[in-house]
C-alpha positions in Angstrom: 0.2 -0.1 -0.1 1.1 3.2 -0.8 2.4 5.3 2.4 0.7 9.4 1.9 3.5 11.6 0.7 1.4 14.7 2.6 2.5 14.3 5.9 2.3 16.4 9.4 6.0 17.8 10.0 7.4 20.6 12.4 7.7 23.7 9.8 6.8 27.0 10.7 3.3 28.1 9.7 4.0 31.4 10.7 7.3 31.7 8.2 4.9 29.8 5.4 2.4 32.2 5.5 4.8 35.1 5.9 6.8 33.4 2.6 3.2 33.8 0.7 4.5 36.3 -2.2 0.8 37.6 -3.2 0.0 40.2 -0.7 -3.8 39.7 -0.7 -3.4 35.8 -1.2 -1.2 36.5 2.3 -3.7 38.6 4.3 -6.0 36.0 3.4 -4.3 33.3 4.3 -3.7 34.7 8.2 -8.0 35.7 8.3 -8.6 31.7 7.4 -5.8 30.9 9.8 -7.8 32.7 12.5 -11.0 31.9 11.7 -9.7 27.8 11.6 -8.3 28.6 14.8 -11.4 29.7 16.1 -13.8 26.9 14.6 -11.5 24.0 15.7 -10.0 25.2 18.7 -6.6 23.1 17.4 -3.3 24.6 16.4 -2.1 25.0 13.1 0.1 22.2 11.9 2.0 22.4 8.1 1.2 19.3 6.2 3.6 18.8 3.2 5.0 22.0 2.2 2.5 24.2 1.5 -1.1 22.9 3.6 -1.9 24.1 6.9 -4.0 21.9 8.6 -5.8 21.9 12.1 -6.5 18.5 14.4 -6.6 14.9 13.3 -8.6 12.2 12.5 -8.6 8.6 11.5 -10.0 7.3 8.3 -10.6 3.7 7.3 -11.9 3.0 3.7 -13.3 -0.2 2.9 -10.5 -1.0 1.6 -8.5 -1.7 4.7 -6.7 1.9 4.1 -6.2 4.0 7.0 -4.7 6.7 8.3 -4.4 10.0 10.3 -5.5 13.5 8.1 -6.2 16.9 9.2 -10.1 18.2 10.5 -9.8 21.0 8.4 -7.2 22.7 6.5 -5.8 25.3 4.0 -3.4 26.3 1.4 -2.5 29.9 -0.2 -1.5 28.4 -4.1 -0.7 31.0 -6.5 -4.1 30.9 -8.5 -6.1 30.8 -5.5 -6.7 30.0 -1.6 -7.7 26.7 -1.5 -9.9 25.4 1.4 -10.0 21.7 2.7 -13.5 20.6 3.8 -13.1 17.1 4.4 -16.9 16.3 4.7 -16.9 17.2 1.2 -19.7 19.1 -0.4 -22.8 17.2 -1.0 -25.1 17.9 1.9 -23.5 21.8 1.7 -25.8 23.0 -1.6 -27.6 25.6 0.1 -24.4 27.1 1.7 -22.6 26.5 -1.2 -25.1 28.9 -3.2 -25.0 31.9 -0.4 -21.3 31.6 -0.1 -20.3 33.9 -3.3 -18.0 33.4 -6.0 -16.4 29.8 -5.7 -15.3 26.3 -7.3 -15.3 22.9 -5.5 -13.5 19.6 -6.1 -14.2 16.3 -3.8 -12.8 18.4 -0.8 -11.1 21.3 -1.8 -12.7 25.0 -2.0 -11.2 27.2 -4.2 -11.8 31.2 -3.7 -9.9 33.6 -5.7 -9.7 35.9 -2.7 -11.9 36.6 0.6 -13.7 39.6 -0.2 -15.4 37.3 -3.2 -17.2 35.2 -0.2 -19.8 35.7 2.4 -17.6 35.7 5.7 -20.5 34.1 7.9 -21.5 31.5 5.6 -17.7 30.0 5.1 -17.5 30.0 8.9 -21.2 27.8 8.9 -19.4 25.3 6.5 -16.2 25.1 8.1 -18.4 24.7 10.9 -20.7 21.8 10.1 -17.6 20.3 8.3 -15.5 19.6 11.3 -18.2 18.7 13.3 -19.7 15.8 10.6 -15.8 14.5 10.7 -15.4 14.5 14.2 -18.4 12.7 14.6 -17.5 10.6 11.8 -13.9 9.8 13.6 -15.7 8.6 16.9 -17.6 6.2 14.9 -14.1 4.7 14.2 -12.3 4.8 18.1 
């Protein structure tokens, strides 16, 4: 079974965010850092070279593959701010309709800049996702 390449490490979150070249993306990253810390109550940690994650949960797939991953996190990429909504988006249609300008992947929410979205809706989306993942994690223990 292949081992995950993206792992939690001891790199400095502050140094990483301060190294973001784009002023607006760096400012948005600092705002998301605070938001996710407030929501999770967890310390921010680096995962790989470019993801800031909060907390952990243990997953087990039907295939038997298992591991630990962050509850929620983000990465200030060159083209957008990627937020990791680990519960996925299938149950959040009504929130996404109210969020503002964004795109989604399987568990990624892509935002060009925070001013494009409703921050109250974003908070609720992250809160509900974290609660869902925490509930899932408790079932696995």
